[in-house]
N, C-alpha and C positions, 0 to 999 in steps of 0.2 A: 337303672335305669331311671332318669327321671321321671315324673309323673306331676301332669297337669292336670287339676281341677277348672272345668271351664263351667262360666256362666250361672253357680252357683250364687242362692242366698249369704251371706258369708256373715255370721253367728257368732264375735270373735273370743265370746267367753269373759267380757270383762264388764258388761251390762252397757257397755256402746251398743247407741242405734246400727241395726243390720244395715249392710250393704252389700249390692250387687258386685261380683269380682271375679278373678280367678288368682288362683294359689298354685304355686309350683316346687315340688318337694323334689329335693337334691339329696339322693341317700334317704339319711334318717333325719334330715334336716327340713324346715322350711325354705324358703330361697326369697323368695320372691312374693308377695300378693300386690295383686296391681289388675289395672282394666286390660280388657285384650290383651291378654301375655301371650308370648308367642313363642314354642319351643319347637325344633325340625325333629329333635331326637326324642319328646317325651312320650311317655303314654297318656293317650287323653282319657280323662275322667269327664262325661259330660254327665253337670248336675244344673242342667237348667230345670228350671221348674222344683229343686229342690235346696235343701236350708243343708250347708257345711257351717260345721261346729267343728271344736274342740273333742278329741275322743272323752268319754264320760271317765270320770274318778272315785272310786264306790269305795268311803271312807269307811266302811265296818262292814267287811265280808269274812265268811267261815270258810273261804277256801282253802287253807292252809295244806289239808291232806287230801284232798280232795284233786285235784294237782296233778298229785303222782296216777289218778284212773286219769282224768280228764285235762290235760294240760291246755287244752283249750279254752277249759274254762267253759265251756259250751253257754249254757243259762244265762253267764255276765258278755260272752264277747257278741250274744245276740241282741244283745239289749242297748252294745254301744259303747261297752264299759273297756278301756282301752289301760287303767290302770285301777289295780287291789289293794286293799290295804288290809291283812292279813293279822291273825293272835288277838281276838278281839276280849274284849270282858276279862281278861286279865288273865288267861288259856290259852296256850298256843304250844304250839314241837317243842321250841326252847327258848332257856336253854334247860337243861334234866338233868338227873344226875342216876347212877344206877342203883343209887340205896331205892329209891322211888318210884323208877319208872314204872314198874308194873301197874301200881295205881294210877300212874298220871294218864298212859294209855288206854284203860278203862275209862277215866274222868273225859279221857277227849274224844271220845268212843261215842261219849251220849252230848256230847255237844257240836261235833262235824260228821260223823257216823264212821262205819268202822271201814278201812279198808286194808290190802292186806298189802303193810309198805314193814318191813325193817329200820324200826332207828337206829342207825349206824350212827348218826351225829351226838351230840351235847351241847354245843355252843350255839350261837345266833349265828356264830359266821362259819360252822360246819352246815346246818341246813339252809344256807344260803346260798354256801357252794354247793350241794345236793341237788339244789331248786335247777338251779343253772343249768342243769346239766338235762333235764328232761323235759327241754322244747315247750316253752312257755307262748299261749298267745295273745294275753295283755301281758304286763308289765306288773310287776311284784313286788310289793313294798313290806315291809315288817314292821311290829309295833315288839316291842319287850315287856310279855307278860307280867304283871304282878308278881302275881301266883305261883308262876313257876321261879321267880327271880325271890319266892320266899323260900318255894320249895327249897333251892339249891344252899340255900344260906343257913335254913332252921327246920327246914321241914316241914309233917301238914301240921302238927299240933295247933290247938284254937289254946294259944298265949301268947302273951308279948314276948316280943324278942332281948334279948339282953345285950347292953351296948355292944357288946363285940358282934354280935349277930346284928347287931342294924348298920353297924360298920359293913358290915361283908354285904350286907346288900344293898348298901349303898355301890358299893365297890363293881359287886355284880351286874346293879343296873348301870352304869357305869360304862360296865366293859360290852353286856349288850349294845348301847350306843354305837360306843366306837367301834362297833363288829358292823355296823349299820344300821340299827334299829332307828325309826323317827318316834321315837316317843315310850311311856307305858300307857299298856292299856291295865284295867283294875276293871272285877265285876264282883262288886260290894255285896253280891248278893249268892255267890259262889263261892266255896271251898277251895283255898285256903284264905280266898282276899279277905272274906266275912268278917277273917279274926283278927283284924290288924285296924290298932284305932286313928284319930286320926293324925295324932303324932309321928308313928310310922308315917302316913302320905305325905306329910309334910317334910321331916328330911329326904323323903324322895324326892319330894316337889325340888328340892334342892340342886339334887342334881341333875335335873333335867330341867331348870333355870340355867347351871351353867355349862349344859349342853344345846341351848337354843333348845329342847325339843317340847312337845306338847302329852300334856296328863289331858290321857283318853279315860275319861269313866263312864261305867254303867252303876250310877250312883247307888248307893245302899237301898233308896226308898223310890216309888215308883207311885205310889198310890201312898196310903195313909198318913206319912211321914213324909212326904215327898218335899215341903218348908224344911223340915227341918236337913235333910239329906241332902236339898241345895247349899244352905248353909254352910252344913259341912265343907262340899265342895269347894266353894268360893272362899272359904278362909284356908283352904288350904291351896288356894292360888295367891291369894291376900299374903299371906305366910313366907310360902317359898319362892316367891317370883314368877310362876310359871306360869306359860298359859293352861285354860282350859277348854277341855270338848268334852261335851254331852255327848254319850251313845241316842240314840235311839229316842230323842227325848216325846216325854209325853206325860199324861195325867190320868195313871189308871181307876176305874171304879167308878160306876153313877154316885156314890156318897162320897166320890174327889172331886167333883165337876164343880162342884163352887168352891173352889181353891185358883182356878184359872188364875180371876186379877190378880192378886197375892204373888201367884206364881212370874208371870208375867214384868210384876212391878218388880221383883225382884232382880229380873235380866236386867230392868231400865238401871235399876242403880249403880248391880256390878259394871255397866259402862260408862255413869257418874262418875266411879269409883276410879274410871282409868285402867280398869282390869281388859283384855284380852279374851271374852268369850266365847265359846264358837259352839254349837250343837247341829247333829245330823237328824234327820227324821227317815224313814220307807212313808209311804201316805194309805195307807190301811187303817183299819180299822180295828185290825186284830195283829197279835206279835207272835213271838214264835223262840222257843229254846226247849231244852232239856226237860223230862217230865221231870225227874228228879226234883227241882224246885217247889213241886209241891208241899213235899217235903220240910217239918219245921227245921231250922238252922243245926240242932244238936242231934241229927241223925244223921248229918253228912262229916261230924269233926271225925278226924284222924282218916279221910279218904273215902275212895270207891268203896274198897274189900270191907271199912269198918263198918258205912252204909247196909253196904248188905249183909254183912251179920245182924244187925239189927234188925233188918225186915222179917230176916228168920224168928224172930222171939216175939212168942203172940204178947203178951203184958206190954214190950217197947210198942208195940201196935196200935195197942190198943191205948198210947200215951199220945202219939204221933192223933192217930184221930180225936180224942180230944183237944190238942192244941191246934188243930186246923180247925175244930168248929167254936171254940172260943179264942182263937189267939193269941199272939204274944207280940207285945207291946216293938216297936220297932221295925217287923218281920213283915213284908209285903207277900200276904198268902194269897194265890191264885187262886183260888179257889173262893176266896172272899169275894172277893173284887169281879171271877168273870166268871164263877156258879159251877157248879158240875157239868151242866148244857152247853159251858160256853169251850169248855176243853176239850179239846179233839186231837188224839193221836195223829201224830205224821209219820213216824218211822216205827220197826223195831229192829235189831241186830238179829232174826232166823226167823226162821220157815214157822217155827210153834205157837207165834200169835201173829200171824197177819192179817186175821179174820178180826182184827181189832184196830187194824189202821183204817185212817180217814171216820171212827165212832168219837163220841163225847162221851163219857166217865160214867155217864149213868147208862147208854148205851153198851159201855165195853161191861158195868158190872150185869144185863141183862144177858148180853155173850156168855159170858162166865157163869150165869147164875148164881154170882155175891153179892153181898155189898160194893158199891162202884168204887170206896175207898179201897178195900180190901183186895176187888178185882184187881187194880190199876195195881197196888204194890204187889200182888203177886207176877203182873206181866214185870215190873222194874230189876222185880227179884230175879226171875226166868229169865231176860234179857240182859244180865250185869249193867244193869243204869242205860243200856245201847236204849231207848226208848225218847222221841220229840216231841213238843206237843206243839198245836195253835190253843192261843188262847183269845178273846173278844174281848175289848175292854175300854172303846172309847166310841165318839160318833163320829160322823161326816165332818159337822162343824169343826169341831177340836183340832179336826186334822189340817183345814183348811188355815186355822186361825194361826197355829205350831212352824206349816211351812210357810207364812208369808210376813216372820219375823227374821229382821234385815241377819240375824246370827244362825240361819240355816241353812245346812247344804243335805241335796239327796242322799240316800241310802238304798244300800238293800236289805245287810242283814240275812242275804238268803241262807239259808241251810238244808245241805239236799239230804234227801230222804225219799221214801215208800210216796207219802204224799205230802209236800213242803207246802212252805208259806207261797202263795203264789207270786210273792213281790221277791225270790229266788231268779223268775224269769222274766218280770215284768216293770220290777218299780220304777225306774226311768223313764221308759214310753209312758206310764202311765201317767206319769206327772204332765210329760210333752202332750198326752191325747185327750186326758180327762180335764184334768184342772186345769190349763191352759189353752188349747182351740175348743173346745167344748165351751169349758165355764167360763175363760176368763179373770180368772181366779188373778192370774200374775201376767205380766210379757213376757212373749216369746226370749229378748232376750234375758234379762230378770233369772228365767227357767235356765235359762243355758250356764249362766253366770252360779248358779246352783251347783249346778255336776260338774263346774269347772272349775273355772277363775277361784271362788269361792275354797272351793276343796283346796287345790294348790297350793291355797295361804295358810289352809291351815295343817298342812305339811308342811309346810314349807319350800316345796318343790320351787327349783326357780328357772325350769324351761320347756313345763310344761302346764295343761293349763288353757294354755291362750293360742290364739293363732296369731303367730306375732313371727314376722321373718330371724330368723338365727333359733328360733324352739324347736324342739322335737315333732316331728311329723306322728301326731297320734290326734286323728278327725275320724267323725265317722257326717256320715251323708243321709238326709235324714226328708224321706217323703211326708212332710207334714202334714199334709193335709189325711194323710191315711192313718196315721203310725197310732199307734192303741193295743196296749196289753188283751191278750189272750185266755189268757190263765183265770182260774176264781177258785176258790178254797176248796169244790167238790173235785174239779179237774186242773187241779195247777202245771202240771209238766206238759205247757204249749206257750211255746216261742210269739214275741207280739210280731207285729207287722208293723214296713213301715221304714227299718232300718236295713239301705240298700249297700251300705259300704261303710266297712273298719278298716281302716288304717293303723297300723302299729309299725312306732319307729321306720315308718316310709311304705313298709310293704305292705301289700292289699289281703285282709285277714277273711274278709268276707266283700264278695262280689254281687250284686242283686240279691243280697237275701242268703247267699251259700257260703258253704267254707272255701277256700282254695286249698287246702292244705299245707299255709305258712304258720310259722308259728317261730313270729320274731320277738315277742316280749322281753324283758330284761327284766333281771333283779336289778333293784334300786335301792341305794344305799345311803344312807346320811353319813359325814364326813363335816364334824364342823361348822354344820350349818348349812353344809351347801352338800347337793345330793347327785351322786359320783357314779355313773355303770361302773 
């Protein structure tokens, strides 16, 4: 049945001025946009007093396993997200191999949480075919994770690849993209990604260039060594010719805030050099990831099983505490830049340690009657690394500064858990309500562009991200006067208000703020630079 959205303020995702009009949907496409449109057999959606925009595109999502439990991806769809880009930070469900599967599943649980799913897939193609069958709410796009590609090519060891292994890695990356991945994600603070040097990434970047795919990176440092880290990423882009996209861009820690002018200057120079550089950002002063990032890099060598063995060794624990206290050159030391009182437990895998969820590391120490580091080491060990964190790193001024840049698009980086980061539920509405409507940091048209058209351009999506005739019918209808996020760090599991309708591939998934039961989402695949379903 056709659908006719009437009388809305249309913000088309291009950044151009908004205008009032109607939009006629036919099946999964936008048929016509204009004034006073009529269609006798269409379902009417009255958008008078509301904003009509393209569906939001989340370019940094950790939903690759959550979708098996909640195929609607409720925290995302309820904030207007119609397309998710998963397998971030160099870690994802595929590709995998039998030899490393057990260790990799444990590593993934630490990043995305624990789900009762049998890993029947091995390749990217296998995984995408599997999730096509679950009945998706939003569309899902995939990145080839560097950690996975490296693992199936040479294992989890901390060493350089041989020439043969490097060739195999390039072939495995090319295969993943041919099977549908839109690019490669890297997590340069996570094993095994952190074991790779710049030459390895340049060689893989050449594959991305040839495939017109994007290099998406959690760079090696977002703190003390951020300038060197940025230089590494930009060199990878220049030497390989690939497009570069920084994940969750930020500068962490008080002692690094004076680096902001040089950080922004380096972005300016990259543009002058003709590079294609972009980044995404969530609108909060705290981040979130797995708790084991507080451990020195050497603790991770060989994967999660080896990490757990080292946590059982009293002498190695003392070495860990010494390295955390003194630091290691080039390592982003979360305890140093956030402080023990600025790192909070968001989730654990079992009931045994539920008493520490929501507590900072000082409070965890008091709760367990131990030194804070020993206490959290115990929790990581007992939970087999299934522990999440929130860390406070920045200021509102810096959030706005990064948000205002032309390279920026909005993301959530949301990870499901007991008390997750509130960005999981509210990142996009927070930008619209707090930063656009209330604080007037930039225009509504610019904000919607940063959520839709800009994000689509980063991925190379050819028919989503804009309200345009012939494009896919992914739309969101917004009560702009009232839209806002509701969750905070104490009670994050709260849906935003102001998202009235969410339409995915022409089907209404959220109607007047409620789930309709429809699951029209598609798996999006990249093939020779073109998006196909």
